CHARMM-style PDB file with segment names, atoms N, HN, CA, C and O in Angstrom:
ATOM      1  N   UNK     1     -27.896 -19.888   4.599  1.00  0.00      PROA
ATOM      2  CA  UNK     1     -27.493 -20.233   5.977  1.00  0.00      PROA
ATOM      3  C   UNK     1     -26.057 -20.650   5.876  1.00  0.00      PROA
ATOM      4  O   UNK     1     -25.686 -21.412   4.983  1.00  0.00      PROA
ATOM      5  N   UNK     2     -25.214 -20.145   6.812  1.00  0.00      PROA
ATOM      6  HN  UNK     2     -25.515 -19.526   7.538  1.00  0.00      PROA
ATOM      7  CA  UNK     2     -23.871 -20.482   6.861  1.00  0.00      PROA
ATOM      8  C   UNK     2     -23.504 -21.438   7.913  1.00  0.00      PROA
ATOM      9  O   UNK     2     -23.756 -21.175   9.089  1.00  0.00      PROA
ATOM     10  N   UNK     3     -22.936 -22.514   7.575  1.00  0.00      PROA
ATOM     11  HN  UNK     3     -22.732 -22.728   6.620  1.00  0.00      PROA
ATOM     12  CA  UNK     3     -22.525 -23.507   8.654  1.00  0.00      PROA
ATOM     13  C   UNK     3     -21.242 -22.945   9.353  1.00  0.00      PROA
ATOM     14  O   UNK     3     -20.431 -22.245   8.745  1.00  0.00      PROA
ATOM     15  N   UNK     4     -21.111 -23.298  10.679  1.00  0.00      PROA
ATOM     16  HN  UNK     4     -21.770 -23.866  11.173  1.00  0.00      PROA
ATOM     17  CA  UNK     4     -19.966 -22.824  11.340  1.00  0.00      PROA
ATOM     18  C   UNK     4     -18.555 -23.458  10.929  1.00  0.00      PROA
ATOM     19  O   UNK     4     -18.428 -24.657  10.684  1.00  0.00      PROA
ATOM     20  N   UNK     5     -17.583 -22.597  10.881  1.00  0.00      PROA
ATOM     21  HN  UNK     5     -17.686 -21.622  11.080  1.00  0.00      PROA
ATOM     22  CA  UNK     5     -16.228 -23.103  10.614  1.00  0.00      PROA
ATOM     23  C   UNK     5     -15.917 -23.138   9.076  1.00  0.00      PROA
ATOM     24  O   UNK     5     -14.796 -23.479   8.698  1.00  0.00      PROA
ATOM     25  N   UNK     6     -16.868 -22.800   8.216  1.00  0.00      PROA
ATOM     26  HN  UNK     6     -17.779 -22.523   8.523  1.00  0.00      PROA
ATOM     27  CA  UNK     6     -16.746 -22.802   6.826  1.00  0.00      PROA
ATOM     28  C   UNK     6     -16.549 -21.374   6.275  1.00  0.00      PROA
ATOM     29  O   UNK     6     -17.451 -20.547   6.414  1.00  0.00      PROA
ATOM     30  N   UNK     7     -15.442 -21.077   5.680  1.00  0.00      PROA
ATOM     31  HN  UNK     7     -14.709 -21.748   5.568  1.00  0.00      PROA
ATOM     32  CA  UNK     7     -15.352 -19.727   5.165  1.00  0.00      PROA
ATOM     33  C   UNK     7     -15.628 -19.695   3.656  1.00  0.00      PROA
ATOM     34  O   UNK     7     -15.540 -20.686   2.932  1.00  0.00      PROA
ATOM     35  N   UNK     8     -15.964 -18.483   3.258  1.00  0.00      PROA
ATOM     36  HN  UNK     8     -16.036 -17.678   3.847  1.00  0.00      PROA
ATOM     37  CA  UNK     8     -16.305 -18.361   1.825  1.00  0.00      PROA
ATOM     38  C   UNK     8     -15.108 -18.365   0.926  1.00  0.00      PROA
ATOM     39  O   UNK     8     -15.244 -18.605  -0.274  1.00  0.00      PROA
ATOM     40  N   UNK     9     -13.963 -18.113   1.448  1.00  0.00      PROA
ATOM     41  HN  UNK     9     -13.852 -17.918   2.422  1.00  0.00      PROA
ATOM     42  CA  UNK     9     -12.727 -18.193   0.659  1.00  0.00      PROA
ATOM     43  C   UNK     9     -12.035 -19.399   0.675  1.00  0.00      PROA
ATOM     44  O   UNK     9     -12.085 -20.068   1.707  1.00  0.00      PROA
ATOM     45  N   UNK    10     -11.343 -19.834  -0.362  1.00  0.00      PROA
ATOM     46  HN  UNK    10     -11.302 -19.290  -1.201  1.00  0.00      PROA
ATOM     47  CA  UNK    10     -10.592 -21.133  -0.455  1.00  0.00      PROA
ATOM     48  C   UNK    10      -9.419 -20.855   0.529  1.00  0.00      PROA
ATOM     49  O   UNK    10      -9.050 -19.693   0.698  1.00  0.00      PROA
ATOM     50  N   UNK    11      -8.851 -21.841   1.155  1.00  0.00      PROA
ATOM     51  HN  UNK    11      -9.151 -22.785   1.018  1.00  0.00      PROA
ATOM     52  CA  UNK    11      -7.681 -21.678   2.049  1.00  0.00      PROA
ATOM     53  C   UNK    11      -6.479 -21.146   1.210  1.00  0.00      PROA
ATOM     54  O   UNK    11      -6.330 -21.464   0.030  1.00  0.00      PROA
ATOM     55  N   UNK    12      -5.628 -20.315   1.883  1.00  0.00      PROA
ATOM     56  HN  UNK    12      -5.749 -20.056   2.841  1.00  0.00      PROA
ATOM     57  CA  UNK    12      -4.547 -19.740   1.150  1.00  0.00      PROA
ATOM     58  C   UNK    12      -3.403 -20.861   1.206  1.00  0.00      PROA
ATOM     59  O   UNK    12      -2.933 -21.299   2.256  1.00  0.00      PROA
ATOM     60  N   UNK    13      -3.050 -21.234  -0.002  1.00  0.00      PROA
ATOM     61  HN  UNK    13      -3.432 -20.878  -0.855  1.00  0.00      PROA
ATOM     62  CA  UNK    13      -1.892 -22.173  -0.006  1.00  0.00      PROA
ATOM     63  C   UNK    13      -0.607 -21.356  -0.156  1.00  0.00      PROA
ATOM     64  O   UNK    13      -0.565 -20.335  -0.843  1.00  0.00      PROA
ATOM     65  N   UNK    14       0.442 -21.851   0.519  1.00  0.00      PROA
ATOM     66  HN  UNK    14       0.407 -22.680   1.077  1.00  0.00      PROA
ATOM     67  CA  UNK    14       1.690 -21.208   0.378  1.00  0.00      PROA
ATOM     68  C   UNK    14       2.233 -21.168  -1.055  1.00  0.00      PROA
ATOM     69  O   UNK    14       2.245 -22.236  -1.667  1.00  0.00      PROA
ATOM     70  N   UNK    15       2.686 -20.052  -1.668  1.00  0.00      PROA
ATOM     71  HN  UNK    15       2.676 -19.184  -1.170  1.00  0.00      PROA
ATOM     72  CA  UNK    15       3.142 -20.181  -3.068  1.00  0.00      PROA
ATOM     73  C   UNK    15       4.398 -20.870  -3.145  1.00  0.00      PROA
ATOM     74  O   UNK    15       5.203 -20.793  -2.217  1.00  0.00      PROA
ATOM     75  N   UNK    16       4.628 -21.544  -4.193  1.00  0.00      PROA
ATOM     76  HN  UNK    16       3.974 -21.606  -4.947  1.00  0.00      PROA
ATOM     77  CA  UNK    16       5.824 -22.234  -4.392  1.00  0.00      PROA
ATOM     78  C   UNK    16       6.988 -21.245  -4.641  1.00  0.00      PROA
ATOM     79  O   UNK    16       6.677 -20.237  -5.274  1.00  0.00      PROA
ATOM     80  N   UNK    17       8.172 -21.357  -4.280  1.00  0.00      PROA
ATOM     81  HN  UNK    17       8.425 -22.176  -3.765  1.00  0.00      PROA
ATOM     82  CA  UNK    17       9.174 -20.380  -4.496  1.00  0.00      PROA
ATOM     83  C   UNK    17       9.386 -20.347  -6.013  1.00  0.00      PROA
ATOM     84  O   UNK    17       9.433 -21.367  -6.700  1.00  0.00      PROA
ATOM     85  N   UNK    18       9.515 -19.070  -6.494  1.00  0.00      PROA
ATOM     86  HN  UNK    18       9.477 -18.242  -5.936  1.00  0.00      PROA
ATOM     87  CA  UNK    18       9.757 -18.781  -7.915  1.00  0.00      PROA
ATOM     88  C   UNK    18      11.256 -18.739  -8.178  1.00  0.00      PROA
ATOM     89  O   UNK    18      11.980 -18.005  -7.506  1.00  0.00      PROA
ATOM     90  N   UNK    19      11.699 -19.467  -9.085  1.00  0.00      PROA
ATOM     91  HN  UNK    19      11.110 -20.063  -9.631  1.00  0.00      PROA
ATOM     92  CA  UNK    19      13.206 -19.512  -9.333  1.00  0.00      PROA
ATOM     93  C   UNK    19      13.516 -18.330 -10.153  1.00  0.00      PROA
ATOM     94  O   UNK    19      12.692 -17.927 -10.974  1.00  0.00      PROA
ATOM     95  N   UNK    20      14.705 -17.719  -9.976  1.00  0.00      PROA
ATOM     96  HN  UNK    20      15.374 -18.046  -9.309  1.00  0.00      PROA
ATOM     97  CA  UNK    20      15.148 -16.462 -10.689  1.00  0.00      PROA
ATOM     98  C   UNK    20      15.196 -16.785 -12.175  1.00  0.00      PROA
ATOM     99  O   UNK    20      15.259 -17.953 -12.558  1.00  0.00      PROA
ATOM    100  N   UNK    21      15.167 -15.775 -12.992  1.00  0.00      PROA
ATOM    101  HN  UNK    21      15.116 -14.826 -12.681  1.00  0.00      PROA
ATOM    102  CA  UNK    21      15.100 -15.926 -14.427  1.00  0.00      PROA
ATOM    103  C   UNK    21      16.476 -16.509 -14.879  1.00  0.00      PROA
ATOM    104  O   UNK    21      16.507 -17.371 -15.757  1.00  0.00      PROA
ATOM    105  N   UNK    22      17.540 -16.075 -14.323  1.00  0.00      PROA
ATOM    106  HN  UNK    22      17.514 -15.375 -13.610  1.00  0.00      PROA
ATOM    107  CA  UNK    22      18.900 -16.558 -14.719  1.00  0.00      PROA
ATOM    108  C   UNK    22      19.029 -18.058 -14.474  1.00  0.00      PROA
ATOM    109  O   UNK    22      19.699 -18.754 -15.237  1.00  0.00      PROA
ATOM    110  N   UNK    23      18.424 -18.539 -13.469  1.00  0.00      PROA
ATOM    111  HN  UNK    23      17.880 -17.974 -12.849  1.00  0.00      PROA
ATOM    112  CA  UNK    23      18.507 -19.969 -13.107  1.00  0.00      PROA
ATOM    113  C   UNK    23      17.733 -20.705 -14.214  1.00  0.00      PROA
ATOM    114  O   UNK    23      18.241 -21.693 -14.743  1.00  0.00      PROA
ATOM    115  N   UNK    24      16.559 -20.270 -14.569  1.00  0.00      PROA
ATOM    116  HN  UNK    24      16.146 -19.467 -14.139  1.00  0.00      PROA
ATOM    117  CA  UNK    24      15.728 -20.993 -15.567  1.00  0.00      PROA
ATOM    118  C   UNK    24      16.499 -20.931 -16.929  1.00  0.00      PROA
ATOM    119  O   UNK    24      16.389 -21.869 -17.718  1.00  0.00      PROA
ATOM    120  N   UNK    25      17.248 -19.885 -17.208  1.00  0.00      PROA
ATOM    121  HN  UNK    25      17.337 -19.122 -16.567  1.00  0.00      PROA
ATOM    122  CA  UNK    25      18.063 -19.879 -18.491  1.00  0.00      PROA
ATOM    123  C   UNK    25      19.162 -20.772 -18.466  1.00  0.00      PROA
ATOM    124  O   UNK    25      19.466 -21.416 -19.470  1.00  0.00      PROA
ATOM    125  N   UNK    26      19.876 -20.875 -17.235  1.00  0.00      PROA
ATOM    126  HN  UNK    26      19.629 -20.352 -16.419  1.00  0.00      PROA
ATOM    127  CA  UNK    26      20.959 -21.834 -17.151  1.00  0.00      PROA
ATOM    128  C   UNK    26      20.550 -23.252 -17.264  1.00  0.00      PROA
ATOM    129  O   UNK    26      21.356 -24.082 -17.685  1.00  0.00      PROA
ATOM    130  N   UNK    27      19.311 -23.595 -16.903  1.00  0.00      PROA
ATOM    131  HN  UNK    27      18.656 -22.922 -16.561  1.00  0.00      PROA
ATOM    132  CA  UNK    27      18.799 -24.984 -17.050  1.00  0.00      PROA
ATOM    133  C   UNK    27      18.427 -25.452 -18.523  1.00  0.00      PROA
ATOM    134  O   UNK    27      18.244 -26.621 -18.862  1.00  0.00      PROA
ATOM    135  N   UNK    28      18.348 -24.319 -19.343  1.00  0.00      PROA
ATOM    136  HN  UNK    28      18.497 -23.369 -19.067  1.00  0.00      PROA
ATOM    137  CA  UNK    28      17.921 -24.624 -20.717  1.00  0.00      PROA
ATOM    138  C   UNK    28      19.032 -25.402 -21.515  1.00  0.00      PROA
ATOM    139  O   UNK    28      20.157 -25.490 -21.024  1.00  0.00      PROA
ATOM    140  N   UNK    29      18.771 -25.910 -22.610  1.00  0.00      PROA
ATOM    141  HN  UNK    29      17.856 -25.839 -23.009  1.00  0.00      PROA
ATOM    142  CA  UNK    29      19.676 -26.680 -23.492  1.00  0.00      PROA
ATOM    143  C   UNK    29      20.367 -25.745 -24.434  1.00  0.00      PROA
ATOM    144  O   UNK    29      21.414 -26.109 -24.971  1.00  0.00      PROA
ATOM    145  N   UNK    30      19.889 -24.646 -24.656  1.00  0.00      PROA
ATOM    146  HN  UNK    30      19.039 -24.350 -24.221  1.00  0.00      PROA
ATOM    147  CA  UNK    30      20.376 -23.620 -25.600  1.00  0.00      PROA
ATOM    148  C   UNK    30      21.625 -22.935 -25.053  1.00  0.00      PROA
ATOM    149  O   UNK    30      21.555 -22.335 -23.981  1.00  0.00      PROA
ATOM    150  N   UNK    31      22.742 -22.996 -25.729  1.00  0.00      PROA
ATOM    151  HN  UNK    31      22.799 -23.484 -26.600  1.00  0.00      PROA
ATOM    152  CA  UNK    31      23.996 -22.440 -25.280  1.00  0.00      PROA
ATOM    153  C   UNK    31      23.927 -20.820 -25.140  1.00  0.00      PROA
ATOM    154  O   UNK    31      24.504 -20.180 -24.261  1.00  0.00      PROA
ATOM    155  N   UNK    32      23.124 -20.282 -26.159  1.00  0.00      PROA
ATOM    156  HN  UNK    32      22.655 -20.801 -26.874  1.00  0.00      PROA
ATOM    157  CA  UNK    32      23.013 -18.838 -26.038  1.00  0.00      PROA
ATOM    158  C   UNK    32      22.221 -18.410 -24.848  1.00  0.00      PROA
ATOM    159  O   UNK    32      22.590 -17.420 -24.215  1.00  0.00      PROA
ATOM    160  N   UNK    33      21.169 -19.076 -24.499  1.00  0.00      PROA
ATOM    161  HN  UNK    33      20.870 -19.880 -25.012  1.00  0.00      PROA
ATOM    162  CA  UNK    33      20.400 -18.772 -23.389  1.00  0.00      PROA
ATOM    163  C   UNK    33      21.210 -18.963 -22.024  1.00  0.00      PROA
ATOM    164  O   UNK    33      21.034 -18.219 -21.060  1.00  0.00      PROA
ATOM    165  N   UNK    34      22.084 -19.994 -22.029  1.00  0.00      PROA
ATOM    166  HN  UNK    34      22.227 -20.599 -22.812  1.00  0.00      PROA
ATOM    167  CA  UNK    34      22.862 -20.205 -20.888  1.00  0.00      PROA
ATOM    168  C   UNK    34      23.768 -19.041 -20.659  1.00  0.00      PROA
ATOM    169  O   UNK    34      23.830 -18.523 -19.544  1.00  0.00      PROA
ATOM    170  N   UNK    35      24.478 -18.605 -21.674  1.00  0.00      PROA
ATOM    171  HN  UNK    35      24.428 -19.026 -22.580  1.00  0.00      PROA
ATOM    172  CA  UNK    35      25.302 -17.396 -21.654  1.00  0.00      PROA
ATOM    173  C   UNK    35      24.574 -16.201 -21.104  1.00  0.00      PROA
ATOM    174  O   UNK    35      25.076 -15.479 -20.243  1.00  0.00      PROA
ATOM    175  N   UNK    36      23.324 -15.997 -21.643  1.00  0.00      PROA
ATOM    176  HN  UNK    36      22.916 -16.583 -22.342  1.00  0.00      PROA
ATOM    177  CA  UNK    36      22.477 -14.888 -21.119  1.00  0.00      PROA
ATOM    178  C   UNK    36      22.198 -14.978 -19.703  1.00  0.00      PROA
ATOM    179  O   UNK    36      22.213 -13.981 -18.981  1.00  0.00      PROA
ATOM    180  N   UNK    37      21.934 -16.183 -19.270  1.00  0.00      PROA
ATOM    181  HN  UNK    37      21.921 -16.993 -19.856  1.00  0.00      PROA
ATOM    182  CA  UNK    37      21.674 -16.478 -17.809  1.00  0.00      PROA
ATOM    183  C   UNK    37      22.891 -16.140 -16.939  1.00  0.00      PROA
ATOM    184  O   UNK    37      22.764 -15.553 -15.864  1.00  0.00      PROA
ATOM    185  N   UNK    38      23.960 -16.488 -17.386  1.00  0.00      PROA
ATOM    186  HN  UNK    38      24.063 -16.965 -18.259  1.00  0.00      PROA
ATOM    187  CA  UNK    38      25.238 -16.181 -16.622  1.00  0.00      PROA
ATOM    188  C   UNK    38      25.419 -14.672 -16.577  1.00  0.00      PROA
ATOM    189  O   UNK    38      25.775 -14.140 -15.525  1.00  0.00      PROA
ATOM    190  N   UNK    39      25.184 -13.944 -17.700  1.00  0.00      PROA
ATOM    191  HN  UNK    39      24.895 -14.376 -18.555  1.00  0.00      PROA
ATOM    192  CA  UNK    39      25.317 -12.511 -17.679  1.00  0.00      PROA
ATOM    193  C   UNK    39      24.354 -11.901 -16.665  1.00  0.00      PROA
ATOM    194  O   UNK    39      24.735 -11.041 -15.871  1.00  0.00      PROA
ATOM    195  N   UNK    40      23.088 -12.362 -16.700  1.00  0.00      PROA
ATOM    196  HN  UNK    40      22.779 -13.061 -17.345  1.00  0.00      PROA
ATOM    197  CA  UNK    40      22.105 -11.855 -15.726  1.00  0.00      PROA
ATOM    198  C   UNK    40      22.524 -12.084 -14.315  1.00  0.00      PROA
ATOM    199  O   UNK    40      22.433 -11.190 -13.475  1.00  0.00      PROA
ATOM    200  N   UNK    41      22.995 -13.306 -14.038  1.00  0.00      PROA
ATOM    201  HN  UNK    41      23.069 -14.033 -14.720  1.00  0.00      PROA
ATOM    202  CA  UNK    41      23.408 -13.584 -12.691  1.00  0.00      PROA
ATOM    203  C   UNK    41      24.477 -12.677 -12.276  1.00  0.00      PROA
ATOM    204  O   UNK    41      24.393 -12.122 -11.181  1.00  0.00      PROA
ATOM    205  N   UNK    42      25.450 -12.481 -13.029  1.00  0.00      PROA
ATOM    206  HN  UNK    42      25.519 -12.933 -13.919  1.00  0.00      PROA
ATOM    207  CA  UNK    42      26.564 -11.569 -12.709  1.00  0.00      PROA
ATOM    208  C   UNK    42      26.040 -10.113 -12.430  1.00  0.00      PROA
ATOM    209  O   UNK    42      26.512  -9.420 -11.529  1.00  0.00      PROA
ATOM    210  N   UNK    43      25.078  -9.717 -13.228  1.00  0.00      PROA
ATOM    211  HN  UNK    43      24.695 -10.280 -13.960  1.00  0.00      PROA
ATOM    212  CA  UNK    43      24.507  -8.340 -13.083  1.00  0.00      PROA
ATOM    213  C   UNK    43      23.679  -8.278 -11.813  1.00  0.00      PROA
ATOM    214  O   UNK    43      23.749  -7.278 -11.099  1.00  0.00      PROA
ATOM    215  N   UNK    44      22.936  -9.255 -11.515  1.00  0.00      PROA
ATOM    216  HN  UNK    44      22.880 -10.068 -12.095  1.00  0.00      PROA
ATOM    217  CA  UNK    44      22.181  -9.192 -10.242  1.00  0.00      PROA
ATOM    218  C   UNK    44      23.134  -9.210  -9.055  1.00  0.00      PROA
ATOM    219  O   UNK    44      22.986  -8.423  -8.120  1.00  0.00      PROA
ATOM    220  N   UNK    45      24.071 -10.072  -9.093  1.00  0.00      PROA
ATOM    221  HN  UNK    45      24.191 -10.712  -9.853  1.00  0.00      PROA
ATOM    222  CA  UNK    45      25.097 -10.023  -8.048  1.00  0.00      PROA
ATOM    223  C   UNK    45      25.748  -8.755  -7.787  1.00  0.00      PROA
ATOM    224  O   UNK    45      25.918  -8.304  -6.654  1.00  0.00      PROA
ATOM    225  N   UNK    46      26.120  -8.172  -8.898  1.00  0.00      PROA
ATOM    226  HN  UNK    46      25.981  -8.538  -9.818  1.00  0.00      PROA
ATOM    227  CA  UNK    46      26.891  -6.877  -8.852  1.00  0.00      PROA
ATOM    228  C   UNK    46      25.953  -5.843  -8.208  1.00  0.00      PROA
ATOM    229  O   UNK    46      26.362  -5.104  -7.311  1.00  0.00      PROA
ATOM    230  N   UNK    47      24.629  -5.793  -8.695  1.00  0.00      PROA
ATOM    231  HN  UNK    47      24.297  -6.392  -9.424  1.00  0.00      PROA
ATOM    232  CA  UNK    47      23.637  -4.828  -8.141  1.00  0.00      PROA
ATOM    233  C   UNK    47      23.399  -5.016  -6.674  1.00  0.00      PROA
ATOM    234  O   UNK    47      23.227  -4.037  -5.947  1.00  0.00      PROA
ATOM    235  N   UNK    48      23.385  -6.193  -6.234  1.00  0.00      PROA
ATOM    236  HN  UNK    48      23.524  -6.988  -6.825  1.00  0.00      PROA
ATOM    237  CA  UNK    48      23.185  -6.525  -4.863  1.00  0.00      PROA
ATOM    238  C   UNK    48      24.322  -6.061  -3.974  1.00  0.00      PROA
ATOM    239  O   UNK    48      24.149  -5.530  -2.877  1.00  0.00      PROA
ATOM    240  N   UNK    49      25.488  -6.300  -4.529  1.00  0.00      PROA
ATOM    241  HN  UNK    49      25.629  -6.731  -5.420  1.00  0.00      PROA
ATOM    242  CA  UNK    49      26.835  -5.923  -3.702  1.00  0.00      PROA
ATOM    243  C   UNK    49      26.819  -4.354  -3.657  1.00  0.00      PROA
ATOM    244  O   UNK    49      27.134  -3.781  -2.614  1.00  0.00      PROA
ATOM    245  N   UNK    50      26.481  -3.705  -4.696  1.00  0.00      PROA
ATOM    246  HN  UNK    50      26.225  -4.170  -5.543  1.00  0.00      PROA
ATOM    247  CA  UNK    50      26.413  -2.221  -4.740  1.00  0.00      PROA
ATOM    248  C   UNK    50      25.498  -1.701  -3.607  1.00  0.00      PROA
ATOM    249  O   UNK    50      25.840  -0.841  -2.795  1.00  0.00      PROA
ATOM    250  N   UNK    51      24.292  -2.321  -3.645  1.00  0.00      PROA
ATOM    251  HN  UNK    51      24.015  -3.019  -4.304  1.00  0.00      PROA
ATOM    252  CA  UNK    51      23.268  -1.938  -2.554  1.00  0.00      PROA
ATOM    253  C   UNK    51      23.763  -2.088  -1.276  1.00  0.00      PROA
ATOM    254  O   UNK    51      23.631  -1.178  -0.458  1.00  0.00      PROA
ATOM    255  N   UNK    52      24.405  -3.286  -0.959  1.00  0.00      PROA
ATOM    256  HN  UNK    52      24.512  -4.025  -1.624  1.00  0.00      PROA
ATOM    257  CA  UNK    52      24.899  -3.576   0.348  1.00  0.00      PROA
ATOM    258  C   UNK    52      26.058  -2.636   0.730  1.00  0.00      PROA
ATOM    259  O   UNK    52      26.181  -2.248   1.892  1.00  0.00      PROA
ATOM    260  N   UNK    53      26.913  -2.268  -0.255  1.00  0.00      PROA
ATOM    261  HN  UNK    53      26.813  -2.583  -1.198  1.00  0.00      PROA
ATOM    262  CA  UNK    53      27.963  -1.344   0.046  1.00  0.00      PROA
ATOM    263  C   UNK    53      27.434   0.073   0.362  1.00  0.00      PROA
ATOM    264  O   UNK    53      27.945   0.763   1.244  1.00  0.00      PROA
ATOM    265  N   UNK    54      26.422   0.467  -0.369  1.00  0.00      PROA
ATOM    266  HN  UNK    54      26.007  -0.094  -1.085  1.00  0.00      PROA
ATOM    267  CA  UNK    54      25.752   1.677   0.037  1.00  0.00      PROA
ATOM    268  C   UNK    54      25.179   1.744   1.373  1.00  0.00      PROA
ATOM    269  O   UNK    54      25.247   2.777   2.040  1.00  0.00      PROA
ATOM    270  N   UNK    55      24.590   0.627   1.810  1.00  0.00      PROA
ATOM    271  HN  UNK    55      24.536  -0.212   1.269  1.00  0.00      PROA
ATOM    272  CA  UNK    55      24.019   0.465   3.044  1.00  0.00      PROA
ATOM    273  C   UNK    55      25.113   0.671   4.234  1.00  0.00      PROA
ATOM    274  O   UNK    55      24.925   1.356   5.239  1.00  0.00      PROA
ATOM    275  N   UNK    56      26.186   0.006   3.947  1.00  0.00      PROA
ATOM    276  HN  UNK    56      26.339  -0.551   3.130  1.00  0.00      PROA
ATOM    277  CA  UNK    56      27.295  -0.060   4.926  1.00  0.00      PROA
ATOM    278  C   UNK    56      27.927   1.380   5.029  1.00  0.00      PROA
ATOM    279  O   UNK    56      28.348   1.799   6.107  1.00  0.00      PROA
ATOM    280  N   UNK    57      27.977   2.098   3.912  1.00  0.00      PROA
ATOM    281  HN  UNK    57      27.636   1.758   3.036  1.00  0.00      PROA
ATOM    282  CA  UNK    57      28.498   3.443   3.886  1.00  0.00      PROA
ATOM    283  C   UNK    57      27.641   4.440   4.784  1.00  0.00      PROA
ATOM    284  O   UNK    57      28.140   5.273   5.541  1.00  0.00      PROA
ATOM    285  N   UNK    58      26.348   4.246   4.600  1.00  0.00      PROA
ATOM    286  HN  UNK    58      25.942   3.569   3.985  1.00  0.00      PROA
ATOM    287  CA  UNK    58      25.372   4.970   5.259  1.00  0.00      PROA
ATOM    288  C   UNK    58      25.513   4.746   6.799  1.00  0.00      PROA
ATOM    289  O   UNK    58      25.436   5.686   7.590  1.00  0.00      PROA
ATOM    290  N   UNK    59      25.707   3.549   7.156  1.00  0.00      PROA
ATOM    291  HN  UNK    59      25.770   2.786   6.513  1.00  0.00      PROA
ATOM    292  CA  UNK    59      25.763   3.082   8.597  1.00  0.00      PROA
ATOM    293  C   UNK    59      26.991   3.686   9.214  1.00  0.00      PROA
ATOM    294  O   UNK    59      26.973   4.055  10.388  1.00  0.00      PROA
ATOM    295  N   UNK    60      28.082   3.799   8.440  1.00  0.00      PROA
ATOM    296  HN  UNK    60      28.096   3.499   7.486  1.00  0.00      PROA
ATOM    297  CA  UNK    60      29.283   4.272   9.080  1.00  0.00      PROA
ATOM    298  C   UNK    60      29.278   5.792   9.428  1.00  0.00      PROA
ATOM    299  O   UNK    60      30.086   6.222  10.251  1.00  0.00      PROA
ATOM    300  N   UNK    61      28.400   6.590   8.828  1.00  0.00      PROA
ATOM    301  HN  UNK    61      27.744   6.240   8.159  1.00  0.00      PROA
ATOM    302  CA  UNK    61      28.305   7.973   9.046  1.00  0.00      PROA
ATOM    303  C   UNK    61      27.758   8.281  10.456  1.00  0.00      PROA
ATOM    304  OT1 UNK    61      27.608   9.447  10.820  1.00  0.00      PROA
TER     305      UNK     61
END
């Protein structure tokens, strides 16, 4: 017998925001990992800019 208002599933909790990999690397104490984190950040930023540039080009046509 099922009582009213009780669901079989646990309530969905909001997922905590997952920080990017490069941010985790920058927070580390290891200088090599920090350098790697900076490189990754630059790479992600570059890729995002190129995507946005591509979108704006398509919009102009």
